[in-house]
C-alpha positions as CSV (number, residue, x, y, z in Angstrom):
1,X,0.3,-0.1,0.0
2,X,1.2,3.4,-0.6
3,X,0.6,6.6,1.5
4,X,-0.3,9.8,0.0
5,X,1.1,12.2,2.0
6,X,-0.7,15.3,0.1
7,X,-4.5,12.8,-0.2
8,X,-7.0,15.0,1.2
9,X,-8.0,13.5,5.1
10,X,-11.0,12.1,6.2
11,X,-12.7,14.0,8.8
12,X,-15.3,10.9,11.1
13,X,-17.2,12.2,13.9
14,X,-17.7,16.0,13.4
15,X,-20.4,16.8,15.5
16,X,-23.0,18.8,13.6
17,X,-24.2,22.3,15.0
18,X,-27.4,20.6,16.6
19,X,-25.3,18.8,18.7
20,X,-23.2,21.5,20.2
21,X,-26.2,23.8,21.1
22,X,-27.6,20.5,22.5
23,X,-24.1,20.2,24.7
24,X,-23.7,24.3,25.2
25,X,-27.4,24.2,26.3
26,X,-27.1,21.2,29.1
27,X,-24.0,23.0,30.7
28,X,-26.5,25.6,31.5
29,X,-28.6,23.2,33.3
30,X,-29.4,23.7,37.2
31,X,-26.6,20.7,38.5
32,X,-29.4,18.3,41.0
33,X,-28.3,16.1,43.3
34,X,-28.8,12.4,42.8
35,X,-28.4,9.8,45.7
36,X,-26.2,6.9,46.3
37,X,-29.5,4.6,44.6
38,X,-30.0,6.7,42.0
39,X,-26.1,6.7,40.7
40,X,-25.8,3.3,41.4
41,X,-28.5,2.3,38.8
42,X,-27.3,4.9,36.2
43,X,-23.6,3.4,37.0
44,X,-25.1,0.2,36.3
45,X,-27.3,1.1,32.9
46,X,-23.3,2.2,31.7
47,X,-21.8,-0.9,32.3
48,X,-24.6,-2.5,30.8
49,X,-24.5,-0.5,27.1
50,X,-20.7,-0.5,27.6
51,X,-20.6,-4.4,28.2
52,X,-23.5,-4.8,25.3
53,X,-21.1,-3.1,23.0
54,X,-18.6,-4.7,20.5
55,X,-14.9,-4.6,21.5
56,X,-13.8,-3.7,17.6
57,X,-16.3,-0.8,16.1
58,X,-16.0,-2.9,12.7
59,X,-18.1,0.1,10.9
60,X,-15.1,2.7,11.7
61,X,-12.1,0.6,11.1
62,X,-13.9,0.1,7.8
63,X,-13.8,3.6,6.8
64,X,-10.6,3.5,8.0
65,X,-9.3,0.9,5.2
66,X,-11.7,2.6,2.8
67,X,-10.1,6.1,3.3
68,X,-6.3,3.9,3.5
69,X,-6.9,2.3,0.4
70,X,-8.4,5.7,-1.3
71,X,-5.5,8.1,0.0
72,X,-7.9,9.7,1.6
73,X,-6.2,9.8,4.7
74,X,-2.8,11.4,5.8
75,X,-0.6,9.6,8.2
76,X,2.7,11.0,10.2
77,X,4.4,7.1,10.3
78,X,7.1,9.0,11.8
79,X,4.6,10.4,14.9
80,X,3.5,6.4,14.4
81,X,6.0,5.0,15.0
82,X,7.0,7.4,17.8
83,X,3.4,6.4,19.5
84,X,3.9,2.7,19.1
85,X,7.7,2.6,20.3
86,X,5.8,4.9,23.9
87,X,3.2,2.3,24.1
88,X,5.2,-1.1,24.1
89,X,7.9,0.9,26.5
90,X,5.5,1.9,29.3
């Protein structure tokens, strides 16, 4: 595979204006205290949702593979190599 450093980068997951506005609106919402039981219930719900998620995001991986094949994704190989070395040195 040839990596083209001049290819147009792919942007995945860019938030829409509506998403940004929703986040901004929720930041203005008052903070309501919760009981430990309510917090535990929310935490258990989050754990259940996380457990049910696939370990690998197959659609994202596929999109990245397609972008690489099409030459639409720039990869700084030196930065990637350094990040891998840093990770495995820990």
